[in-house]
C-alpha positions, 0 to 999 in steps of 0.5 A: 296412859300407862304403858300396860294399857296399850300393851294389854290391847294393841290398837291393831287388834281392833282391825284384826277383830274386824277382819276376823284374823284375831286368834282367841288362843292368844288371850291373856287375862289382861287382854280379856279384861281390856277387850271387855272394857272397850266393849269388844267382848261380843266380837271376840266371843264370836271367834271362840269355838265352843269346843275350844272354850275353857271351863275354868271360871277365871280363864281368859276366854271364859271371862269373854264368854261370860260377858257376851251372855250377860250383854246378849240377855241385856240386848233381849230386854232392848229388843222387847223395849224396841218392839213396844216403842216401835209399835206405839209410834207406828200406831200413831202413824209416825215415821221413825228410824232405828239407829245404832244398837240392834239395827247397826248390828244387823247392818254390820254383822247380819244378826242382832247379837253381833254388837252390844246395846244397852238402850234404844235410839230412834230418829224422828222428824222434829215436827213429830216430837210432840206426837211422839211424846204423846204416843210414848206417854200413852204407852207408859213411857215418861221423860227421864228428866221429870218433864210432863209436856212434849219438848217445846221449840226451845228444847228442840232448838237446844238439844238433839234428843230426849230420854224416855224410860218405860217398862222393860227398864231400857232408856229410849233416846228419842233424837230429832237431829243427828247432832245438837249442833245441826251443821256438824251433820246437816241431814234432814230427816226427809233425806234420811227417810228417803234413803232408809234401809229395811232391817230385820231384827229378830222377826221385826221389820224396822227401818234404819239409816242407809249404810253411808248415812250410818257411817256418817253418824258413827263418825260424828257420834264417835267424835262427840264421845271421844271414841273412848270405847274402841268398839265404836272403832270396830263399828266404823271398820265394819261399815267402811269395809262393807262399802264398795268403792262408789259407796266410799266415794259417796260417803266422802262426798256427802260428808263434805256437803253436810259438814262432817268432813273432819269427823270422817277424817278423824275416823279414817285416821283411827281406821288406819291406826287400828287396821291389821296389819297396822302398816297400810299407807294410803289405804284410807286416803288421808294425811299424816296429821289425821293419823297423828291425831288418831294416834294421840287419841288412841293413847288417851283412850287405851284404858277405856276410862269412864268420862269424868262426870262434871260440867267442866269435863262435859264442856271440855268435850263440847269444845273438842267437838266444835273443833270438828266443825266445818267452819267458824259459823258452825262452831259459834252456833254450837258454842252458843247452844252449849252456852245457852243450855244451862242458862235457858233450861238449867234443871232440864240441862243438868238432868240431861247431862247427868243422864248422858255422863252415866250412860254407856256408849252404844 
């Protein structure tokens, strides 16, 4: 990591954005560009008053506000696609949960424009995968990997999601598990549905994960992507802060029972290292080793580089994710699935891999 990258966006500014204590009058060009790279433009723009926003096209605040406008326009496309997909699944009588994206925005900020979204993520029961495929294809969606049939038992076992595209041109990630390795976040759809939370997204009533389940998913998803965009850390700050003391205890107990303890500890280490003010010992109840891991991760991700698009790099990330497993059996299960994907379904695997590597995090 270059020193300039960390100087441009000190980690504690993520916590300052989460608490609303960030002062946009201190924006510089380098800081504005770093905030944009880390998908923090919307949170920053929300703190810039219209009266104080400069008109110069190259002014730091203008860069942030311009990015916010572009991201809101993209989110409007996401909302239109969400209405189409949710209607198709509901008409077929299929239960589904909207995860991440605009649902998480409403849950953490109160409005759908509170965080960026570039695609749709829906979670369904594994037994409904074939029915969901039929409903989506009848509504004009197609599998991005070129497949025509519903995902079969082998695909369902090896993967946790399948990408569809339709009109408007917004990718739909159809999930049937929280992670490709079940033991990393062993939450059944039945349990998630029983605890579901209703949210209103621009007049559309949908169901999403309950706040504790959503926090665990952020921890697991963030770990899988290497937390390479600090906007995910901002999500975690907001989600953790929104929980009361019993809710946080519930999150830690649930993490223990579903195999997500290590991802949650790393997430809490990142919160401790990015809180504002930065020195707050003991607040997150984790040991120094997790804070050291968090500091090292922040050093690696400060420049917000796009992940390398190669199979070795993807395997390296998979191995890093396996180190978050609760034990050797879960790690071995994840390694087995990862090893079998290119062997058992080479064309679908490589298409799926290219899709994941090219897609921005949401």
